C-alpha positions as CSV (number, residue, x, y, z in Angstrom):
1,M,21.4,2.8,11.5
2,N,22.5,5.5,9.1
3,Q,19.8,8.2,9.2
4,Q,20.8,9.8,5.9
5,K,18.2,9.2,3.2
6,I,19.2,7.0,0.3
7,P,18.6,8.8,-3.0
8,A,16.5,7.0,-5.6
9,T,16.3,7.8,-9.3
10,V,13.2,6.9,-11.2
11,I,13.8,6.4,-15.0
12,T,10.7,6.3,-17.1
13,G,10.0,6.7,-20.8
14,F,7.9,5.2,-23.6
15,L,8.5,1.8,-25.0
16,G,11.9,1.5,-26.7
17,A,13.1,5.0,-25.8
18,G,16.4,3.5,-24.6
19,K,16.0,3.3,-20.8
20,T,17.8,0.0,-20.4
21,T,20.7,1.0,-22.6
22,M,21.1,4.2,-20.6
23,I,21.0,2.3,-17.3
24,R,23.6,-0.2,-18.5
25,N,25.9,2.7,-19.4
26,L,25.2,4.3,-16.0
27,L,26.1,1.2,-14.1
28,S,29.5,1.1,-15.8
29,N,30.3,4.7,-14.8
30,T,29.2,5.3,-11.2
31,N,32.6,6.0,-9.7
32,G,32.3,3.2,-7.1
33,K,28.8,4.0,-5.8
34,K,26.9,0.8,-4.9
35,I,23.7,0.8,-6.9
36,A,20.6,-1.3,-6.3
37,L,18.4,-1.6,-9.4
38,I,14.7,-2.3,-9.5
39,I,13.3,-3.2,-12.9
40,N,9.6,-3.3,-13.8
41,E,8.6,-5.3,-16.9
42,F,5.4,-5.2,-18.8
43,G,4.9,-8.8,-20.0
44,D,6.0,-12.2,-18.9
45,L,9.6,-12.3,-20.0
46,G,12.3,-10.4,-18.0
47,V,14.3,-9.2,-21.0
48,D,15.6,-5.9,-19.5
49,G,16.7,-7.7,-16.4
50,E,18.7,-10.2,-18.4
51,V,20.4,-7.5,-20.4
52,L,21.4,-5.6,-17.2
53,K,22.5,-8.7,-15.3
54,S,25.0,-9.4,-18.1
55,C,26.6,-5.9,-17.9
56,G,29.3,-7.1,-15.5
57,A,29.3,-3.9,-13.4
58,E,31.2,-4.5,-10.1
59,N,29.1,-2.0,-8.2
60,C,25.8,-3.6,-9.2
61,T,25.9,-7.3,-8.8
62,E,23.2,-9.7,-9.9
63,D,22.0,-9.7,-6.2
64,D,21.5,-6.0,-6.5
65,I,19.1,-6.3,-9.5
66,I,15.5,-6.9,-8.5
67,E,12.8,-7.6,-11.2
68,L,9.1,-6.9,-10.7
69,T,7.3,-8.9,-13.4
70,N,3.8,-9.1,-11.8
71,G,2.4,-6.1,-13.6
72,C,2.8,-2.4,-14.1
73,I,4.6,-0.9,-11.1
74,C,2.2,2.0,-10.9
75,C,-0.7,-0.6,-10.4
76,T,1.1,-2.8,-7.9
77,V,2.8,-0.3,-5.5
78,A,1.3,-1.9,-2.4
79,D,1.8,-5.5,-3.5
80,D,5.2,-5.4,-5.1
81,F,7.1,-2.1,-4.8
82,I,6.7,-1.3,-1.1
83,P,7.7,-4.9,0.1
84,T,10.7,-4.8,-2.3
85,M,11.8,-1.5,-0.9
86,T,11.4,-2.7,2.7
87,K,13.5,-5.7,2.1
88,L,16.2,-3.6,0.3
89,L,16.3,-1.2,3.3
90,E,16.7,-4.1,5.7
91,R,19.9,-5.3,4.1
92,E,23.1,-5.1,6.2
93,Q,24.9,-3.4,3.4
94,R,22.5,-0.8,2.1
95,P,23.0,0.7,-1.4
96,D,24.4,4.2,-1.9
97,H,21.8,4.8,-4.6
98,I,18.6,3.1,-5.9
99,V,17.7,3.2,-9.6
100,I,14.2,2.2,-10.7
101,E,13.4,1.5,-14.3
102,T,9.7,1.6,-14.9
103,S,7.9,-0.2,-17.6
104,G,7.4,1.7,-20.8
105,L,3.7,1.7,-20.0
106,A,3.9,2.9,-16.4
107,L,2.7,6.2,-15.0
108,P,5.5,7.5,-12.8
109,Q,3.2,9.6,-10.5
110,P,1.9,6.7,-8.3
111,L,5.4,5.4,-7.9
112,V,6.8,8.7,-6.8
113,A,3.8,9.1,-4.4
114,A,4.7,5.8,-2.8
115,F,7.9,7.3,-1.5
116,N,5.7,9.2,1.0
117,W,4.6,5.9,2.6
118,P,5.6,5.6,6.3
119,G,8.8,3.6,6.6
120,I,9.9,4.7,3.2
121,R,9.8,8.4,3.4
122,T,12.1,8.5,6.4
123,Q,14.8,6.4,4.7
124,V,14.6,7.2,0.9
125,T,14.0,10.3,-1.2
126,V,13.4,10.6,-4.9
127,D,16.6,12.2,-6.2
128,G,14.8,12.9,-9.5
129,V,12.6,11.5,-12.2
130,I,14.3,11.1,-15.6
131,T,12.1,10.7,-18.7
132,V,13.8,9.2,-21.8
133,V,12.4,10.2,-25.1
134,D,12.9,8.4,-28.5
135,S,13.7,11.5,-30.5
136,A,13.6,9.7,-33.8
137,A,10.1,8.4,-33.1
138,V,8.8,11.8,-32.1
139,A,10.4,13.3,-35.3
140,A,8.6,10.7,-37.3
141,G,5.3,11.9,-36.0
142,R,4.4,9.1,-33.5
143,F,3.3,11.8,-31.0
144,A,3.0,14.8,-33.3
145,D,-0.6,16.0,-33.7
146,D,-2.0,18.8,-35.9
147,H,-3.2,20.8,-33.0
148,D,-5.3,23.1,-35.1
149,A,-7.2,20.2,-36.7
150,V,-7.8,18.7,-33.2
151,E,-9.2,21.9,-31.9
152,A,-11.5,22.2,-35.0
153,R,-12.8,18.7,-34.3
154,R,-13.2,19.6,-30.7
155,V,-15.5,22.5,-31.7
156,E,-17.4,20.3,-34.1
157,D,-17.9,17.4,-31.6
158,G,-17.4,18.1,-28.0
159,S,-17.7,14.5,-27.1
160,L,-14.8,13.3,-29.3
161,D,-11.9,11.6,-27.5
162,H,-9.0,13.5,-29.2
163,E,-6.1,11.8,-27.6
164,S,-5.0,8.1,-27.7
165,P,-3.9,6.3,-24.6
166,I,-0.3,6.4,-25.9
167,E,-0.3,10.2,-26.2
168,E,-1.6,10.6,-22.7
169,L,1.0,8.2,-21.4
170,F,3.7,10.1,-23.2
171,E,2.6,13.4,-21.7
172,D,2.2,12.0,-18.2
173,Q,5.8,10.7,-18.3
174,L,7.0,14.1,-19.4
175,T,4.8,15.9,-16.8
176,C,6.5,14.0,-14.0
177,A,10.1,14.6,-15.2
178,D,12.8,16.5,-13.5
179,L,15.1,15.8,-16.4
180,I,14.2,14.9,-20.0
181,V,16.7,12.9,-22.0
182,L,16.2,13.3,-25.8
183,N,17.8,10.0,-26.8
184,K,18.8,8.8,-30.3
185,T,19.7,12.2,-31.5
186,D,22.3,10.7,-33.9
187,L,19.3,9.7,-36.1
188,L,18.3,13.3,-36.7
189,D,19.7,16.5,-38.2
190,E,19.7,19.8,-36.3
191,A,16.4,20.9,-37.8
192,G,14.7,17.6,-36.9
193,L,16.1,17.8,-33.3
194,G,14.8,21.4,-33.0
195,R,11.3,20.2,-34.0
196,V,11.5,17.4,-31.4
197,R,12.4,19.9,-28.7
198,D,9.5,22.1,-29.6
199,E,7.1,19.1,-29.7
200,V,8.2,17.8,-26.3
201,A,8.0,21.3,-24.8
202,S,4.5,21.8,-26.2
203,R,3.2,18.8,-24.4
204,I,3.7,20.0,-20.8
205,A,3.2,23.1,-18.7
206,R,6.2,22.4,-16.5
207,K,9.6,23.0,-18.1
208,P,12.1,20.5,-16.9
209,V,15.7,20.6,-18.2
210,M,16.1,18.8,-21.6
211,I,19.4,17.2,-22.6
212,E,20.5,15.3,-25.7
213,A,22.0,11.8,-25.9
214,R,23.2,9.2,-28.4
215,N,22.8,5.5,-27.5
216,G,21.8,6.4,-24.0
217,E,25.3,7.8,-23.2
218,V,24.8,10.2,-20.3
219,P,27.4,10.7,-17.5
220,A,26.4,9.4,-14.1
221,S,27.2,12.8,-12.8
222,V,24.3,14.2,-14.8
223,L,21.8,11.5,-14.0
224,L,22.5,11.1,-10.3
225,G,22.6,13.7,-7.6
226,L,19.8,15.9,-8.8
227,G,18.6,16.3,-5.2
228,V,15.1,17.2,-6.1
229,G,13.0,15.4,-3.5
230,T,10.3,14.8,-6.1
231,E,7.9,13.1,-3.7
232,D,7.3,16.5,-2.1
233,D,6.1,18.0,-5.4
234,V,4.1,15.0,-6.9
235,A,0.8,16.8,-6.3
236,N,1.9,19.4,-8.9
237,R,2.6,16.7,-11.5
238,K,-0.8,15.0,-11.9
239,S,-1.4,12.6,-14.7
240,H,-4.3,12.7,-17.1
241,H,-5.8,9.8,-15.1
242,E,-5.5,11.7,-11.9
243,L,-7.0,14.8,-13.3
244,E,-9.9,13.0,-15.0
245,H,-10.6,10.3,-12.4
246,E,-10.1,11.8,-9.0
247,D,-12.9,9.6,-7.7
248,G,-10.8,6.6,-6.7
249,V,-11.3,4.6,-9.8
250,P,-8.3,2.3,-10.1
251,H,-5.9,2.8,-13.1
252,D,-5.3,-0.1,-15.4
253,H,-3.7,-0.9,-18.7
254,D,-6.6,-2.3,-20.6
255,E,-5.4,-0.3,-23.6
256,F,-2.4,-2.5,-23.9
257,D,-1.8,-6.2,-24.3
258,S,1.4,-8.3,-24.2
259,F,2.3,-11.9,-24.8
260,V,5.4,-14.1,-25.3
261,V,6.1,-16.0,-28.5
262,E,8.4,-19.0,-28.2
263,R,9.6,-20.6,-31.4
264,G,12.5,-22.6,-32.7
265,P,16.0,-21.5,-33.8
266,V,16.5,-18.9,-36.5
267,A,19.1,-19.9,-39.1
268,D,19.2,-16.6,-41.0
269,P,18.9,-13.6,-38.5
270,A,19.0,-11.0,-41.3
271,A,16.2,-12.6,-43.2
272,F,14.2,-13.1,-40.0
273,V,14.6,-9.5,-39.0
274,A,13.5,-8.3,-42.4
275,A,10.4,-10.5,-42.3
276,L,9.7,-9.5,-38.8
277,K,9.5,-5.8,-39.8
278,G,6.7,-6.8,-42.1
279,V,4.8,-8.5,-39.3
280,I,5.3,-5.5,-37.0
281,G,4.1,-3.0,-39.7
282,E,1.1,-5.1,-40.8
283,H,-0.2,-5.6,-37.3
284,D,0.9,-2.3,-35.7
285,V,3.0,-3.9,-33.0
286,L,4.3,-1.1,-30.7
287,R,7.3,-3.0,-29.2
288,L,9.0,-6.3,-29.5
289,K,12.0,-7.5,-27.6
290,G,13.6,-10.8,-26.6
291,F,16.3,-13.3,-27.5
292,V,16.9,-15.5,-30.6
293,D,18.7,-18.8,-30.9
294,V,21.0,-18.9,-33.9
295,P,22.3,-22.5,-34.7
296,G,26.0,-22.7,-34.8
297,K,26.5,-19.6,-32.6
298,S,27.7,-19.9,-29.1
299,M,26.1,-16.5,-28.2
300,R,22.6,-15.4,-27.8
301,L,21.1,-12.8,-30.2
302,Q,19.3,-10.0,-28.5
303,L,16.5,-8.3,-30.5
304,Q,14.8,-5.0,-29.7
305,A,12.2,-3.4,-32.0
306,V,10.3,-0.1,-31.8
307,G,7.9,0.1,-34.6
308,S,9.7,-0.9,-37.8
309,R,13.1,-0.1,-36.4
310,V,14.8,-3.3,-35.2
311,D,18.1,-3.6,-33.5
312,H,19.9,-6.9,-33.0
313,Y,23.3,-8.0,-31.7
314,F,24.9,-10.9,-29.9
315,D,24.9,-10.0,-26.2
316,R,26.4,-12.9,-24.4
317,A,27.2,-16.6,-24.5
318,W,24.5,-19.1,-23.7
319,A,25.2,-20.2,-20.1
320,P,26.1,-23.9,-19.3
321,G,22.8,-25.8,-18.9
322,E,20.7,-22.9,-20.1
323,A,18.0,-24.0,-22.5
324,R,18.5,-22.4,-25.9
325,G,15.5,-21.0,-27.6
326,T,13.8,-18.0,-29.2
327,R,11.6,-16.0,-26.9
328,L,10.0,-12.7,-27.9
329,V,7.7,-10.3,-25.9
330,V,5.2,-8.6,-28.2
331,I,3.4,-5.4,-26.9
332,G,0.6,-3.7,-28.7
333,L,-2.8,-2.0,-28.2
334,H,-5.7,-4.0,-26.8
335,D,-7.2,-4.7,-30.2
336,M,-4.1,-6.4,-31.5
337,D,-5.0,-9.9,-32.8
338,E,-2.7,-12.1,-30.6
339,A,-3.4,-15.3,-32.5
340,V,-2.7,-13.8,-35.9
341,V,0.5,-12.1,-34.7
342,R,1.7,-15.2,-32.9
343,T,1.1,-17.4,-35.9
344,A,2.9,-14.9,-38.2
345,I,6.0,-14.8,-36.1
346,E,6.1,-18.6,-35.6
347,A,5.9,-19.1,-39.4
348,L,8.9,-16.9,-40.2
349,A,11.9,-18.8,-41.5
């Protein structure tokens, strides 16, 4: 058996930051390296896996793409990730590199720590953790706080919970990073990008390298081959949860809910998207993604939404025998009214 450790790259980032697009670009430009890809979905519909399986990269076939859809990877390390890695390492033709895309709701720290498990540590090393940031969202204030106002409230009320779960998650993903990719910079001017850099840097004590990207276009030579061995430094990258709950209390995602909406065909995609933006805004939906059936079109319409920004395009033809349909994953905070949101989407023309 080859004793050289296989490098693994962990790609994390908040919902809709552009992780899947970046990985799709990566798979098309790996200079012949055989890549195994592990995808973790939050929700019941494997949208990201479908997108990546259709990319046609010769060095990452459909058999090399493994989806974990049973829950957040940071909560199912023992049940899902370790067995998956074990099977991958038992293959006769082992990959040259492993790429792991975490859910947008995952803490990367428990996943990185799992690489210290016996049987994994001797065969695989974490080449690096890459955190993808939606620069446009940060510039719009989704994670930008008035720090002075927060501190004033802290003085007034020491029991106040000043940070939302989303903000903590954002910071935890930054804290674990070896490389931060400021994505979607084409949506900002130079001054706006400068403010994003300052905001991201202010969120973490560690200062990993930050690079800029448009549409997730980053050369494979930049993303792969960092050679960090992050599993040896994970103790210095503790999440909010680890710092506040070092008593063995298990981490969960009660702050977030997700569900799948299945509905009939959509005759007018432009009108549907416009109406969908209204539903997203009214009910504070964090993320929405899936596929739409457009009558008279041989191709499937892919739809990805982050807040009120909705992207849609025809990604591939419906496969022979594949059941056409419109299926959308909706992700929001725990107090989102699923019944109301579901009804609203189903009612759209």
